[in-house]
N, C-alpha and C positions, 0 to 999 in steps of 0.2 A: 467640804469646800464650797465657798460661796463666791459669787461673782460680784465685783464692785469696782469702782474707779480706783486705780492704784493711788494711794496717798503719797507714795514716794516713787522716784524714777525706777522702772523695772530694770533688773540686771540685764546687761547686754554683752554677749560673748561672741566676738569675731576677731580672732587673731589676724585674719586676712585683711579686714578693714583697719585694724590698729596699725598693721605694718604699712599700709598705704598712707595713713595719717602721719606716721613718723617720717616717711620719705618726703611728703609735701612740706612738713614743718622744717625740714633741713634746707629748703630752697628759699632764697631771699625773694621778696615780692617788691617790685618797683613802684611803691606807693607814690613817690614823687611824680612819676609820669602821669598818674591819675589826677594829681593836683594840677599839673600843667594842662591836662585835658579838661579841667574844670569839673571833674567828677567828685573831687574832694575839696573841702575848704582847708585853709591853713590850720584851723583848730582841729579838724577831723584828722588831718595828717599827723598833727602833734599827738593826738590820742593814740593812734596806731603805733607810732614809733616809740612812744614812752612805754607802752605795754610790752612791746616786743623786747625791750631791754631787760625786763624783769623775769626771773625764774618763775616757773609755774606756782611754786609754793607761796610766793609773795603776792600773786595777783588777786586773791580774794580780798585783800586789804583795799586795793584800788576799786574793785567791784562794789565794795560796801558803800562807797561815796559816789562813784561814777558809773555804776553798772547799767543804769537805764540809758545813759548816753551811748555806751558800747553796744547794747542790745539794738537800739535804734539804728546806729551806724552800720552794723553788720547786715541787718535786714535791708536797709536802704541800698547798700552796696550790691546785694544780690539782685535787687530790683533793677539797678542801673546796668550791671555788668553783663557783657556777652562773652568775655574772654574766659577760657577754660581755667587757666592758671589762677586767675583772680577768684573765680567761683570756688575752686579747690581750697585756696588759702582762707577764704572767708568761712567756708563750712568747717574747716579744721579749727579755726578760731572760735566759732560758736560752740563746737563740740568740746573744746578744751575749757571754755568758760563754764559750760553746764556741768562738766565732769568734775572740775576742780572746786566748784562752789554751787551745789544744787539749789541753794537759796536764790540763785539768779534765774531759775526757771520762771518764776512768777513775773520777772521783768519782761520776758518775752510775751507772756500772756497779756500784759498790760499795754501792748503796742497798738492794738486796734484803735482806730480813730475814724472820724467822719470822712477824712481825706483818704484813708487807706483802711477800710473796714475789714478786709481779709487778712491784715497783718496779724501775726507774723507768718501766717501759713501760705499766702499767695506767692511770695517770692521763693519760698522753699519748694512748693509744689511745681513752680516753673522749672526748677532744676531737674525734675523727673523727665522732662522732655529732651534733655541734652543727650547727645550720643556718647558722651564720655562716662565711663563706668563709675568713677568715684563720685562724680556729681550726683548720680542717682543714689548710690549706696549711702553716701555721707548725709544727704538730705533726708533719706528715709530714716536713718538712725535718729536724727534730730527730731523729725516729725513724731516718731514713736514716743520720745521723751516728753515732748510738749503736749501731744494729744492725750496721753494717758494721765496727765496730771492737771489738765485744764478744766476748771469748773464750768466753762462756757461751751456751748455746742461748736463743733467744727463747721466751717462754712460749707453749706450743702453743695454749692456750685463746684467745689474742689474734690468732692468725694470720688467721682467717677475716674478722674485722672489718677488719684492716689491708688485706688483699687486696681486700675488697669496696669499700673506699674508693678504692683505686687503680684497680680496673677501671671504676668509674663515671667517673672523670676521664679515663682513657685512651680511653674510648668516647664521651666528650662532644664538644662542638663548639668549646669555647673553648681556643685554642692555648696561652695562658699557663698554664692549669691542666694541660693535657696535658703541657707541658714539665716542670712540677714533678713530676707523677706518673711520667713516664718516667725522670727522673733518680733518683727514690727507688727505683723498681723495679730499675734498673741497679745501684744501691748495695747493695741487700739480696740480690741474686742472687749476690753473692760468697760467700754462705753456702749450703752444700749443703741445709740445712733448708728454705730458701726456694726453691731450684731445684725441689725435689720438690713443694712446695706449689703453686708457680705453674704447674707443668705440669698439675696437677689443676684449677686455676682457669682455665678456657679463655678467659674473657672478657678477662683481662689480655693474653694473647697476641693475641687477635683485634683488640684496640685498636692493638697495634703493627703488625700486618699491614695493617690499614686505612690507617694513616698511610703505610706504605711504598708502598702502591698509589696514594695520592692526593696526598701532600705531597712536593714536590721539594726542600724546604729541606734542605741538607746536614746541618745540626746535628740536626734532627729525625730524619733518616735514621740518623745515627750513634748517637744515643741508643737508637733502636728496635732497630737491628741489634746493638748491644752487649749488650742484654738477651737477644736470641735466641742470640747467640754463647755467652753464659754458660749458657743453658739447654742448649745442644747438648753440654755436657760430661756431662750425665746420659744414660745409655744409653736409658732409656725415651723421653726427649724426642728424642734423635737418631733413634730408630727411628720416631717418630710425627709429627715436625714437618712433613715433606713430605706425608704422607698426609692430614693434617688441614688444612694451610694452604698447600699448593703452594709451600713455602718455597724450594725450589731455583730454580724459575722466577722467583719474586718477587725473590730476592736477585740472580740473574743479570741481570735487567732493571735493577735499581737500579745495579749495578756498571757496566753498559754505558753508563748515562747520567750516572754520577757525575762531578762536577767536582772533588771533594776526594779526595786520596790516602787520608785516614784512613777515609773511607767504603769505598773499595775494599779497604783493608787488612783491615777487620773483616769484610767480606763474604767475602774469600778465606779468612780464618781460620775462619769459620763453616762454609764449604763443606768445608774440610779436615777439621774435626771430624766432619761428617756422613758423609764418605766413610771416614774412619778408624774411627769407632766403629760405624757401621751401614751398611756398604757394600751389603748386599743390599736394604735398604729405600730407598736413595737413588740407586743407580747408574743405574737406568732413567731417572729424571727428569733426571739429569745428561747422559745420552745424548741425550734428547729436546731438552733446552735447548741442545745443542751446546756444552757446557761446555769440552770439550777444545780446539777451535779458538780459543775465547775466551781460555782460559788461555795458549795459545801466543802470542796477540796481546799479552796483558799482559806476557809475558816480554820482549818487545822494548823495553819502556819502561825508563827510568831511575827507580829508586826510592830514596828517602832512608832507608827502613826495611829492614834486612836480613831481618827476619822474613817480610815479604811475599814476598821472593825465595825463601826456603826453602819457604814454603807453596805457592808457584806451582810450584816444582820437584817437590814431593811430588805435587801434583794432576796435573801432566803425566805423571809416570812411572806413577802408579797408574792413571789413566784409560787411558793407552796400553796398559798390560799387561792390563787387564781388558776393554778393548774390541777389542783386536787379534783378528782372526780371526772376528769376529761375522759370521754370514751375514745375508742380507736377512730371513730368517725370524726369526733372533735379534733383529734390530733391530725387527721388527714386534712381537714379544712384549714387548720392553723398553718400547716406546712404549705398548703396551696396558696393561702393569702400571703405568706412570706415571699413566695417566688423561688425559694431555695429547695427545689425538689431533689430527692435522692432515692435510691432503691431501698426505702424502708419497707417493713413487712406489709403495710397497708396496700402498697402498690402491687406487690407480687403474690399476695394471698388471694386465691380465687374465692374463698369463703367471704372475704370482705366485700367483693364485688357482687356476689350473689345476694348478700344482705343489704347492700347500700347502693347498688347501681341505679335503681329506680329513684331513690331519695336524692341522689346527687343530681339527677336530671330535673327533678321537680321542685326541690326546696329553693326558696328565694328566687323563683322564676328562672331557674337554671343558672344561678350565679356562679356555681363551681365550674360548669362547662364553659361559660364565657371566660372565666379566669384561665382555664387550660388553653383555650384558643388564643387568648391575649398573650400568654407566655410563648406560644409558637411564633408570634409576631415580634415580640419585644426582646426575648432572651437571646444572648449570643453564646450561652453555655451549652455545649453539646449534651452534657448530662441532663440538664433541665429539659432540653428539647426531646431527648429520648424518652424520659419518664413521662412527660406530658403526652407524647404521641401514644405511648403504651396505654396510658389511662383513658385516652379518648377511644382507643380500640376496645378496652374493657367496658367502657360505658356503652358502646354500640352493641357489644355482646350481651350485656346484662341489663341495659337501661330500658328495655321495652320496645314496642313496635315503632314508637315515634322518635327513637334515639337518633336515627340517621337524619330525619327531618330537622331535629334540633340542631345537629351539627351544621347542616346546610343553612338553616336560618341565621346562625351566628357567623356565617361566612368561613367556616372552618374547613370545608372540603377542599377548597382551592389551596389553602396554606399547607394542608397535610400532603397534598400531591406535589407541591413545590419542593417539600423537604425530602422527597425521594431522590433529589439530586444533590443533597447536602454532602460536604466533603468528609464528614465523619461517618464511619461505617455503621456504628450503632444507631445513629439517627436515621440513616437510609433504611436500615433493616426495620426499625420500628414504624417508620412511615409506610414502608411496603406492606407490613402486616396490617396496619390500620386501613390502608386503601383497599386491601383484599376484603376486609370486613365491610367496608363501605359498599363494595361492588358485589358482595356475595349473593345478594338477593335483588330483585327488581327494585329500582329506585322509584319511590312514589312521592308525589308532591302533596 
């Protein structure tokens, strides 16, 4: 799977939005009143009325000769109008024009001028500020079609408004609105300009991750992961997605429970990108998620898509070559770097700490101990907190005479003591045991 600007309009599925379009289409629009208010000329009124008399199937013939006039007229009306019913009618007219004759898309791309350099996008983005729901959803769908097929950059000054509207819907509670926003996001991420902007707009991504953690609907999963897959082509995103959003674990869990091949296909493609583009930032999480055995299990299935077979082969070979020869100590450090601590044997085996306690405190200037203390500060997961506290206690026991001083130098003592009041019983217990080790001998500076 490769990322590229879509050469044709992306498919858009929203029965909810289509139903609203049909209802708006059934209402007459008092265009004559707009002429009397001098918002329309006589010729523009004639254009609107003549088109309304024609069935949808005959309109492409009109657009073939007068399409540019209609495109300009609709965008001008959005620029001028403040009335909700008029904005609704114009958005439906634009949508019908684009859907009935995709060749008209380029007519909108050609509207930019010295007088209105942000056309056609400025008036459409203006609709996102309206409080009326259809004005927002209808303009978003049109923006997705136009942006994804436009060879020119989108006006930079409008990006924050567009992404602000999307992140609000993606983090909302209404599924039909989320579905529209997710499809729009997926469409515009075909453009590098938007991949960079969305990576900086964290709330868009958090809305996708939230859905992947809570919504088992395969189509919603597919839309969310497709956006993450497109983001993963950007090096900065590939390096940061797992650190910020635990995306390796989230995607692996989705793939394990997925019932649709297309969901597993886009998960595998995303994981391939993460490993190929940013291996050092993602390998440890892939190890902790036990991705290699899962990939091997997926290879035993029959797939209808050749690309997933190629991606699985790549993942298997890369993971095998990178993970081969890892010692238990290497595995422990990988798990620590990922931040996904579990009660694996390295934590609970005293022989491991006898052999490695001193090394953990000394190697890379105590990097592993700093990471454990960092997890006490940043993690909200009781399991991670409990394991990290346990490991700090083991380090104090086996890390040598300076182990307590090391903990104190990294400001870990206070945080360990704070966690004695944690709501989780296991966290409280591990904090208590570690504090006892901290206090078991005279504290020396």
